[in-house]
VEXDREN-2710 file (C-alpha; in Angstrom, 1 decimal):
% VEXDREN-2710
k/r/px/py/pz
1/MET/89.2/80.3/88.2
2/LYS/90.0/83.1/90.6
3/THR/91.3/86.3/88.9
4/ILE/93.5/88.7/90.8
5/ALA/94.8/92.0/89.5
6/ILE/98.1/93.3/91.0
7/ALA/97.7/97.1/90.6
8/ASN/99.0/100.5/91.6
9/GLN/99.2/103.5/89.5
10/LYS/102.6/104.4/90.8
11/GLY/105.7/102.7/89.5
12/GLY/108.5/101.4/91.6
13/VAL/106.4/99.8/94.3
14/GLY/107.2/96.2/93.6
15/LYS/104.1/95.5/91.5
16/THR/105.7/93.2/89.0
17/THR/107.9/91.6/91.7
18/THR/104.8/90.9/93.6
19/ALA/102.9/89.5/90.6
20/CYS/105.7/87.2/89.6
21/ASN/106.4/85.8/93.0
22/ILE/102.8/85.3/94.1
23/ALA/102.2/83.5/90.8
24/ALA/105.3/81.3/91.3
25/GLY/104.3/80.6/94.9
26/LEU/100.8/79.5/93.9
27/ALA/102.3/77.2/91.1
28/ILE/104.8/75.7/93.5
29/ARG/101.9/74.8/95.9
30/GLY/100.3/72.9/93.0
31/TYR/97.8/75.4/91.7
32/LYS/97.6/75.7/88.0
33/THR/98.4/79.4/87.5
34/LEU/98.4/81.9/84.6
35/ILE/100.2/85.2/84.9
36/VAL/98.9/87.9/82.5
37/ASP/101.4/90.5/81.6
38/LEU/99.2/93.5/80.8
39/ASP/102.1/96.0/81.1
40/SER/103.6/97.2/77.8
41/GLN/107.0/97.4/79.5
42/CYS/107.0/93.6/79.4
43/ASN/108.9/93.1/82.6
44/THR/107.0/90.1/83.7
45/THR/107.4/88.5/80.2
46/THR/111.1/88.9/80.2
47/THR/111.4/87.6/83.8
48/PHE/110.3/84.2/82.6
49/LEU/110.9/83.9/78.8
50/GLU/113.4/84.7/76.1
51/PRO/111.9/87.3/73.8
52/ASP/113.0/85.3/70.7
53/ALA/110.8/82.4/71.8
54/ILE/107.6/84.6/71.6
55/THR/105.5/84.8/68.4
56/THR/102.0/85.8/69.6
57/THR/101.3/88.2/72.4
58/LEU/98.4/89.9/74.2
59/ALA/98.7/92.8/71.8
60/ASP/97.6/90.4/69.0
61/VAL/94.7/89.2/71.2
62/LEU/93.4/92.5/72.5
63/VAL/94.4/95.3/70.1
64/GLY/92.8/96.2/66.7
65/HIS/89.6/95.4/64.9
66/GLN/90.8/92.8/62.4
67/GLU/90.6/89.1/63.1
68/ARG/92.4/88.4/66.4
69/PRO/93.8/85.1/67.7
70/PRO/92.4/83.5/70.8
71/LEU/94.2/84.1/74.1
72/VAL/95.5/80.5/74.2
73/GLU/97.9/81.3/71.4
74/ALA/99.6/84.0/73.5
75/ILE/100.1/81.7/76.4
76/TYR/103.5/80.0/77.0
77/GLU/104.7/77.5/79.5
78/THR/107.4/78.8/81.9
79/HIS/110.1/76.6/83.4
80/ILE/108.1/76.5/86.6
81/GLU/105.7/73.6/86.7
82/ASN/102.0/74.8/86.8
83/LEU/102.9/78.3/85.8
84/ASP/102.0/79.7/82.3
85/LEU/102.4/83.2/81.0
86/ALA/100.3/85.4/78.7
87/THR/102.9/87.5/77.1
88/SER/103.1/91.3/76.7
89/HIS/104.3/93.5/73.8
90/ILE/105.0/97.2/73.5
91/ARG/101.9/97.5/71.3
92/LEU/99.8/96.9/74.4
93/ALA/100.1/100.6/75.0
94/MET/97.5/101.0/72.2
95/LEU/94.9/99.7/74.6
96/GLU/94.7/103.2/76.0
97/ARG/92.9/104.2/72.8
98/ALA/90.2/101.6/73.4
99/VAL/87.0/103.5/74.0
100/GLN/84.3/101.3/72.6
101/ILE/82.5/99.2/75.2
102/GLU/83.2/96.0/73.3
103/GLU/86.9/96.7/73.4
104/GLN/86.9/97.2/77.2
105/TYR/85.6/93.6/77.8
106/ARG/88.1/91.9/75.5
107/LEU/90.4/90.7/78.4
108/LYS/87.4/89.5/80.4
109/ASP/86.0/87.6/77.4
110/ALA/89.5/86.1/76.7
111/LEU/90.0/84.9/80.2
112/GLU/86.6/83.4/80.4
113/SER/87.4/81.3/77.3
114/LEU/90.1/79.4/79.2
115/ASP/89.8/76.1/81.1
116/GLY/92.0/74.4/83.6
117/TYR/93.5/77.2/85.6
118/ASP/92.9/77.8/89.3
119/PHE/94.3/81.3/89.2
120/ALA/94.9/84.1/86.8
121/LEU/97.1/87.0/88.1
122/ILE/97.1/90.2/86.0
123/ASP/100.2/92.4/86.2
124/CYS/98.7/95.8/85.5
125/PRO/100.5/98.9/84.1
126/PRO/101.5/101.7/86.5
127/SER/98.7/104.1/85.4
128/LEU/95.0/104.8/85.7
129/GLY/93.7/104.3/82.2
130/MET/91.8/102.1/79.8
131/THR/94.3/99.2/80.3
132/LEU/93.7/99.1/84.0
133/THR/89.9/99.4/83.3
134/GLN/90.1/96.2/81.2
135/ALA/91.9/94.5/84.0
136/LEU/89.4/95.6/86.7
137/LEU/86.4/94.5/84.5
138/ALA/88.0/91.1/84.1
139/THR/89.0/90.4/87.7
140/GLN/87.4/89.5/91.0
141/PHE/90.1/90.7/93.4
142/VAL/92.8/93.4/93.5
143/VAL/96.0/93.2/95.5
144/VAL/97.7/96.6/95.9
145/PRO/101.4/96.8/96.6
146/VAL/102.3/100.0/98.4
147/ALA/105.9/101.1/99.0
148/ALA/106.7/102.0/102.6
149/GLN/107.3/105.7/101.7
150/TYR/105.3/108.8/101.9
151/TYR/104.7/109.7/98.3
152/PRO/103.3/106.3/97.1
153/LEU/100.4/106.7/99.4
154/GLU/99.0/109.5/97.3
155/GLY/98.2/107.3/94.3
156/VAL/96.5/104.6/96.3
157/ILE/93.5/106.9/97.0
158/ASP/93.0/107.4/93.3
159/LEU/93.2/103.7/92.7
160/ARG/90.6/103.0/95.4
161/SER/88.3/105.5/93.7
162/THR/88.8/103.7/90.4
163/VAL/88.0/100.3/92.0
164/GLU/84.9/101.7/93.5
165/ALA/83.7/103.1/90.2
166/THR/84.4/99.8/88.4
167/LYS/82.2/98.0/90.9
168/ARG/79.2/99.4/89.1
169/PRO/79.7/97.2/85.9
170/ASN/81.6/94.6/88.0
171/PRO/79.9/94.3/91.4
172/ALA/82.0/91.2/92.3
173/LEU/85.2/93.3/92.4
174/ALA/86.9/93.6/95.8
175/VAL/90.3/94.7/97.2
176/LEU/91.8/91.5/98.6
177/GLY/94.5/93.5/100.4
178/TYR/97.1/96.1/100.5
179/VAL/100.7/94.8/100.8
180/VAL/103.5/97.0/102.1
181/THR/106.7/96.6/100.1
182/ASN/110.2/98.0/100.1
183/PHE/110.1/98.0/103.9
184/ASP/113.5/98.8/105.6
185/THR/113.3/97.9/109.3
186/ARG/116.1/100.4/110.0
187/ASN/114.3/103.3/108.4
188/ARG/111.9/105.4/110.6
189/ILE/110.0/106.7/107.6
190/CYS/109.1/103.1/106.6
191/GLY/107.6/102.5/110.1
192/GLU/105.6/105.7/109.9
193/ALA/104.4/104.8/106.4
194/LEU/103.3/101.3/107.6
195/GLN/101.4/102.8/110.5
196/LYS/99.7/105.3/108.1
197/ILE/98.7/102.6/105.7
198/GLN/97.2/100.5/108.5
199/GLU/95.3/103.6/109.8
200/MET/93.9/104.2/106.3
201/PHE/92.9/100.7/105.3
202/GLY/92.7/98.7/108.6
203/ASP/92.2/95.0/108.4
204/VAL/92.5/95.1/104.6
205/VAL/96.3/95.5/104.9
206/PHE/98.1/92.2/104.8
207/GLU/100.0/91.4/108.0
208/THR/102.9/90.2/105.8
209/VAL/105.4/93.0/105.0
210/ILE/107.9/92.7/102.1
211/ARG/111.3/93.7/103.3
212/THR/113.9/95.3/101.1
213/ASN/116.1/92.6/99.7
214/VAL/118.6/92.8/96.9
215/LYS/117.9/89.3/95.8
216/LEU/114.4/90.4/94.8
217/GLN/116.0/92.8/92.4
218/THR/118.5/90.4/90.9
219/ALA/116.2/87.4/90.4
220/PRO/114.6/88.6/87.2
221/ALA/118.1/88.9/85.5
222/PHE/118.4/85.2/86.0
223/ARG/114.8/84.6/84.8
224/LYS/114.0/83.1/88.1
225/SER/111.5/83.6/90.9
226/ILE/112.8/84.5/94.3
227/TYR/112.2/80.9/95.5
228/GLU/114.7/79.5/92.9
229/HIS/117.2/82.4/93.0
230/ALA/117.5/82.8/96.8
231/PRO/115.3/80.4/98.7
232/ASP/116.7/81.3/102.1
233/SER/116.4/85.1/101.6
234/HIS/114.1/87.5/103.3
235/GLY/112.4/88.0/100.0
236/SER/111.6/84.3/99.6
237/LYS/110.3/84.0/103.2
238/ASP/108.2/87.2/102.9
239/TYR/106.5/86.2/99.6
240/GLU/105.9/82.7/100.8
241/ALA/104.1/84.2/103.9
242/LEU/102.2/86.6/101.7
243/THR/101.0/83.8/99.4
244/ASP/99.8/81.8/102.4
245/GLU/98.0/84.8/103.9
246/MET/96.4/85.5/100.5
247/LEU/95.2/81.9/100.2
248/GLY/93.8/82.2/103.8
249/ARG/91.8/85.2/102.8
250/LEU/90.4/83.3/99.9
251/LYS/89.7/80.4/102.2
252/MET/91.8/78.1/100.1
253/ASN/94.3/75.5/101.4
254/SER/97.9/76.3/100.9
255/THR/99.1/72.7/100.6
256/ILE/96.2/70.5/99.5
257/ARG/96.7/71.0/95.8
258/ALA/100.4/70.3/96.0
259/VAL/99.7/67.1/97.9
260/GLU/97.2/66.0/95.3
261/ALA/99.7/66.8/92.5
262/GLN/102.4/64.7/94.1
263/ALA/99.9/61.8/94.5
264/LYS/99.2/61.6/90.8
END
């Protein structure tokens, strides 16, 4: 199973939108995918599930010192075939108090207990803290959404330092790519921000740019991915291209699993 954290310490950069739509794109291609909502704001969880349908969450699995349920009990099927969700809860904010070494590896241990998934995507909270540390210890790759504005660039440097520091206990960790989001082709500042990001990170920046698109903002209200909500929109086309580009970097076929699934 390949694990990918979607992370940026700054909010409003399209982190949850990116996590949800990459996960949906992988599932549509036939890859068995788990999206892990590690953000106590629960936006990914409410994108796919009705809150009343949830009984066990990641807070039960990761928080506290009493007997905790296994991760599988916090995983729910979504309406998208091949896509499951490990649900969040506001109590996940208590992970910031986790200071013991054993606590920091709970997510890693929980994910390693699972079988049958091709991908696990972790939607991280918009902060640099113990919750992000758990995610980085548990993952192989990081995808960093960066809004095409000036100020979001500041936090990316701190995140890069955190990733480098985490490589000591997790040497397999690597940044898979930086993806530019909220890109308005009519806005000069967006073009300058894109150029600056490319100068800073070079070939690690994905070629695909996520353009501003109102459909990306309205899709979660209908509990749908962009592919279902507006399949012909810029948002759908951009995230489809990003998913293909990501699979290319991982040297994985973007269609073979889907073909195999249809053949069964």
